[in-house]
C-alpha positions in Angstrom: 20.6 -11.7 -11.2 17.3 -12.6 -8.6 14.8 -9.3 -7.4 13.1 -8.6 -4.3 9.5 -7.6 -4.1 8.5 -4.9 -1.6 5.0 -4.2 -1.3 3.8 -1.1 0.1 1.0 -1.3 2.7 -0.9 1.8 4.1 -4.0 1.2 6.2 -5.7 4.5 5.5 -7.6 5.1 2.1 -9.9 7.7 0.7 -12.1 5.2 -1.0 -11.6 2.2 0.6 -10.4 2.3 3.9 -8.7 -0.7 5.7 -8.1 -1.5 2.2 -5.1 -4.0 2.6 -7.2 -5.8 5.4 -10.3 -6.1 3.1 -11.4 -10.0 3.4 -11.0 -11.8 -0.2 -12.2 -15.4 0.2 -11.1 -15.7 3.3 -7.4 -13.8 3.5 -6.7 -10.1 3.8 -5.6 -8.8 0.6 -2.3 -7.7 1.4 -2.0 -11.4 1.9 -3.2 -12.0 -1.8 -1.2 -10.1 -3.3 2.2 -11.3 -1.9 0.9 -14.8 -2.3 0.9 -14.1 -6.1 4.0 -12.2 -5.8 5.7 -15.4 -4.3 4.7 -17.4 -8.0 7.4 -15.0 -9.6 10.8 -15.4 -9.9 11.2 -12.9 -7.0 14.1 -14.3 -4.4 12.2 -12.8 -1.3 8.7 -11.3 -0.9 8.2 -8.6 2.2 5.5 -6.3 2.9 6.4 -2.8 4.2 3.3 -1.7 6.4 2.2 1.5 8.3 0.2 -0.4 11.0 0.2 -2.6 13.6 -2.8 -4.5 12.3 -1.1 -5.5 9.1 1.8 -6.7 10.2 -0.4 -8.9 12.0 -2.3 -10.3 9.5 0.5 -10.7 7.3 2.5 -13.3 10.4 -0.7 -14.6 10.7 -0.5 -16.0 7.2 3.2 -16.8 6.9 4.1 -13.7 5.2 7.2 -11.4 5.7 6.6 -8.3 6.9 8.0 -4.7 8.1 6.6 -2.1 10.0 7.3 1.4 8.5 6.9 4.7 9.1 3.2 6.0 9.6 4.0 9.5 8.1 5.2 8.7 4.6 4.5 10.7 1.8 4.5 7.8 -0.8 4.7 4.0 -1.2 7.9 5.3 -2.8 9.1 6.5 0.5 8.1 4.0 2.9 10.0 1.2 0.0 12.9 3.3 0.4 12.5 2.7 4.4 11.9 -0.9 3.8 15.3 -1.1 2.0 17.4 0.4 4.5 16.0 -1.6 7.3 16.6 -5.2 4.9 20.0 -3.4 4.4 19.6 -4.1 0.9 22.6 -4.4 -1.4 23.1 -0.9 -3.9 22.7 -3.2 -6.4 19.9 -5.2 -5.9 16.8 -4.7 -8.0 13.6 -4.5 -5.7 10.1 -4.4 -7.7 7.2 -2.5 -5.9 4.0 -4.2 -6.2 1.1 -2.5 -5.1 -0.9 -3.6 -2.3 -3.9 -3.5 -3.7 -3.1 -6.2 -6.9 -4.6 -9.1 -5.7 -4.7 -10.4 -9.2 -1.7 -9.5 -10.5 0.4 -11.6 -12.8 3.8 -13.1 -11.6 4.8 -12.9 -15.2 4.1 -9.0 -15.0 6.6 -8.6 -12.0 9.5 -10.8 -13.9 9.0 -8.4 -16.9 9.7 -5.4 -14.9 12.2 -7.0 -13.3 14.5 -8.2 -15.9 14.1 -4.9 -17.5 17.2 -3.7 -15.2 18.9 -7.1 -15.2 19.2 -6.6 -18.8 20.2 -3.3 -19.2 22.4 -0.9 -17.5 21.0 2.5 -18.9 18.0 2.7 -16.7 17.4 3.0 -12.8 13.7 2.2 -12.9 11.8 -0.1 -15.0 7.8 -0.1 -15.4 4.9 -1.8 -17.4 2.9 -0.4 -20.4 0.0 -2.0 -23.2 -1.4 -0.7 -25.6 -4.3 1.7 -25.5 -7.7 0.0 -28.0 -10.7 2.6 -26.9 -11.5 6.1 -27.8 -12.7 6.8 -24.0 -9.8 5.4 -22.5 -7.4 7.5 -24.4 -8.9 10.6 -23.3 -9.9 9.9 -19.5 -7.2 11.6 -17.6 -7.2 9.3 -14.7 -5.6 6.9 -17.4 -1.8 7.4 -17.3 -0.1 7.3 -20.7 3.3 6.8 -21.2 5.5 7.6 -25.0 9.0 5.8 -25.4 11.9 6.2 -27.7 13.0 3.6 -29.9 15.2 1.5 -27.3 11.9 1.2 -25.0 13.0 4.0 -22.9 10.4 6.5 -21.2 10.3 10.0 -22.9 7.6 11.0 -21.0 4.6 9.9 -18.8 1.1 12.0 -18.9 -2.5 12.1 -18.0 -3.1 14.3 -21.4 -3.9 11.9 -24.6 -0.1 11.5 -25.8 1.4 11.2 -28.9 -1.1 14.3 -30.1 -2.0 13.3 -33.3 -1.9 16.6 -35.2 -3.8 15.9 -38.5 -6.3 13.0 -37.2 -7.3 15.0 -34.4 -8.5 18.2 -36.2 -11.5 17.6 -36.1 -11.5 15.8 -32.2 -10.7 12.7 -31.3 -12.6 10.0 -32.6 -10.1 7.2 -33.1 -6.7 5.9 -32.0 -3.5 7.0 -33.7 -1.5 4.1 -35.7 0.7 3.2 -33.5 -1.5 2.9 -31.1 -0.5 4.4 -27.5 1.0 3.4 -24.4 -1.3 3.3 -21.2 1.3 2.9 -18.0 0.6 0.6 -15.7 1.5 1.2 -11.8 4.1 -1.4 -11.3 7.9 -0.4 -10.8 11.5 -1.7 -10.5 14.3 0.1 -8.8 18.2 -0.4 -8.4 17.9 -0.3 -4.5 20.5 2.5 -4.6 18.1 4.5 -6.8 15.6 3.6 -5.0 17.1 4.9 -1.3 17.9 8.3 -3.6 14.7 8.8 -5.2 13.1 10.6 -2.1 15.7 13.1 -1.5 15.7 13.8 -5.1 13.6 17.8 -5.2 10.4 17.5 -6.5 9.5 18.1 -9.8 7.5 21.1 -11.6 5.6 18.6 -14.3 5.2 16.0 -11.5 3.3 18.6 -8.8 1.5 19.8 -12.4 0.3 15.8 -13.5 0.5 14.4 -9.9 2.8 11.5 -11.7 5.8 10.7 -9.2 8.1 9.2 -11.6 7.9 12.3 -13.5 10.4 13.9 -11.2 13.4 11.0 -12.3 12.8 11.6 -15.9 13.3 15.5 -15.0 16.6 14.8 -13.2 18.0 12.9 -16.0 17.3 9.4 -14.6 16.2 6.7 -17.5 12.9 4.7 -16.9 12.6 1.1 -19.1 9.4 0.0 -20.1 8.0 -3.2 -20.8 5.2 -3.7 -23.3 2.5 -6.2 -22.7 0.1 -7.5 -25.3 -2.6 -6.5 -23.2 -4.4 -5.2 -19.9 -3.2 -6.8 -16.6 -5.8 -8.0 -14.2 -8.0 -5.2 -12.3 -6.4 -3.9 -9.3 -8.6 -2.4 -6.5 -9.5 0.7 -5.8 -13.4 1.2 -4.6 -15.5 -1.2 -2.9 -17.2 -1.9 -6.6 -13.8 -2.9 -7.2 -13.6 -5.1 -4.5 -16.5 -6.9 -4.9 -15.6 -7.9 -8.9 -12.2 -9.6 -7.4 -14.4 -11.2 -4.6 -16.3 -13.0 -7.4 -13.2 -13.9 -9.7 -11.7 -15.2 -6.7 -14.4 -16.9 -5.8 -14.7 -19.2 -9.0 -17.8 -20.3 -10.6 -19.4 -21.5 -7.8 -20.2 -17.7 -6.8 
């Protein structure tokens, strides 16, 4: 079964204004993301933009793009609108690739899509990788995920999970074994669920943790998790991240 990549792109950003249009090696960042996604097995790659300037930039580089409403509260809401505008069938698989991931691995996109093409017990898929540093484990900006025996998510949290009762009695000085998992913010959806998700009532735990995916679990839906052996390439959240990615894509002469 094929799948479609949708890339939400929002012009406003608190830490990095006009982020989708940031120049990286002569092309806007969102164009880099779309071109990386085209290297996956996706049958179609579409940017869902909130501003005509993003639409113009994408079209100038031959990237398919849609203009969506500017007032969506989240990227998921934006993609739900895009799926309606594209008239995607209910059983299509959509992969949400964030518009600030210009180094994303096409193989990771394929793996997250495959979660839903290979199993019917999940309506969403996502990714994770083992945590190797204590500092990362205790960082609330690093989201942790715990899975069951079949690879379905049990819960997500900003807290250190799982909690090693005996090992952490004197403080968190080492990691539990097996290694805890860091959640990676890429998602696949069955298209009918993508359109249903924004209408679901917000979960109390979602509000507390500020983790949108907890809404799906709270309502009884299942999320399959692909575990990669290592961390993916870094995304772009800050000006410092942008400069790092510019250096990486500029090549050895930079």
